[in-house]
N, C-alpha and C positions, 0 to 999 in steps of 0.2 A: 346726717347726724340726727338722732332722735333727742328731743329734750322734753322733759317732764317738768311741770310746775303746778303750783296750787293757784287756782283762781277762785276766789270766794270760798275757800275751804275745800275745793274739789280738785283732784289730781287730773290734769289734762295732758294729752300726748300730741305733740306736733312733730313733724319730720321735716328736716332741712336737707334737701338733696342738691349737691353741687353739680353744675353742668358747665362744661367748656364748649362754647359755641364753635362749631366746625364750619368750614367754608361752604360745604354743601348744604348747610341749613339756611344760607343767606340768599338774598336776591342780588341783582346786578349793582345795587347801591351798597352792598355789604351789610345790609340790615337783615335780621332774622325774618324769614318769610312767615307771614301771620299764622299759617296752619301749623307751623312747627312748635308753637307754644303748646298746642294740644298734645303733641308728642312728649314735650317736657312734662306736662301734667300726668300723662300716662306713665312715664318713667317713675315719677314721684309716687304715684298710686301703687304701682307694682312693688316698689321698695317698702312702702308703708305696710302693705299686706304681709310682706316677708317679716317685717319688724313685729307685727302682731302675731307671728307664728303660723301664718297661713299663706305661704308662697302661692302665687297664682297657679303654678303648675300642679300643686296639690289639689286645688279646687277642680281643675280640669281632670285630674286623675279620679276624682269622685263623680265625674260625668256632669260637672256644672261649669257654666261660663257666666260672665258678668258683663253683659253688653251695656253700652252707653244709651241712656234714655234721653238725656239732655246735656248739652255742653255749651258754655259761653266763655268768651274772653274779652276783656276790656284792655285796650292798649294805651300805654302812656309813653314814657321815654323809650326811644329805640334801643334795642340790644343789637350789637354788631359782632361781626366776625372777630374771634379772638377774645371776646369778653368772657369773664367767668361770672356766672350767676348762681343764685341759690333759689330753688323752688321750695317754698314752704307750703305744707298742706295740713289741713285738719278736717276731721269728720264734723259736719255741722248740722246734719239732720239724719234721722234714722227711723224707719218703719220696718215692720217685719218683711216687707217686700222690696224695699229700696233703701239705698244709702246715698247721702250727698256729701261731696267733698268741696272745699274751697281752697283755692291756690293763690299764692302771691309769688311773683318773680322779683327777686331783689338783686342788687349789685352784690357780687360775691365777696367784695372787699368790706362791706358794711359789717360793723361789729354788733350794733344794737338794732336788730330787725324790728323790734317793737316800735322804734322811733323812725325808722327809715321809710322813705316813700317807695312803694313798689313800682317797677317798670311796667308790670301787667298784673291783672287779677283775673281770676276765673272761677268757674264752678262746673262740676259735672255730677250727674245723677246716674246711678247704676242699679240694675235689678239683678236677680239671680235666676237663671233658667237651666233646664236640663238640656244638655248638648244634643241628645238623640232626637228629641221632638220639639225643642224650643218652647216648652211649656214653662211658665213662671212657677217658681217655688217660693215658699216662705223661708227666708234665711233663718228665721228664728227656729223653724222646725228642721230644716235640712242641715244646717251647720250652726247649731246653737252656741257653740264655743266662739265662733267668729262674731255672731250677733252680740254676745255678751261683751266681747272685747271692743267692738265698735261702740257699744253703749257706755262702757267705762271711759272711752276716749272722747266721747261726744262733747263738743264745744260749740253750742248753738250761737253764741255771741261773736264767734270769730268772723270778722268781715274783712 
C-alpha cells in the first residue's frame, strides 16, 4: 500500500509492502534467516518502482539495470515463520548517478507505523548501468522521468 502525506509542506511517498514469512525463509529456530531481509527489501523496491510507473522490467527493456552498490541491515526483534510483516521504504538520497532507499520491517498487525518499533531497518544504494557493457549512466539523462519521480518522492529525513 502506498501512502502519501505532507511533511513540512512537502508531499512524500512511502510504500508499505506486506510479507508473509514462509517456512523456507527461516532457519532451524524458525527465525527468518538474516539474508532474507535483503530479499524483502528487494521485493519492496521492485513494487516501489512499479508504483512510480517504472516497473523494473521496463527499465530492463530499455537496456538498463540497477545493481546494488551498498546494502546494510540492522536486526532487532526476530521475525518468525508464520509472521506477517510490512516492509516500509522511502527514497532518502538521490544523485544523478545513484539512489538510496531506507527500509523498516514492522509487525504486520501494527496500525501506526510512525509510532511502532521496527523489527529491522536497512538501507540500499543503487546505480543505473547499461546491461550490454555495464557502463554507468546518469539516471537524470537516461530516464529523466524516473529521476524526477524519485526527486518528488525524496524524503531525506526518513530514518
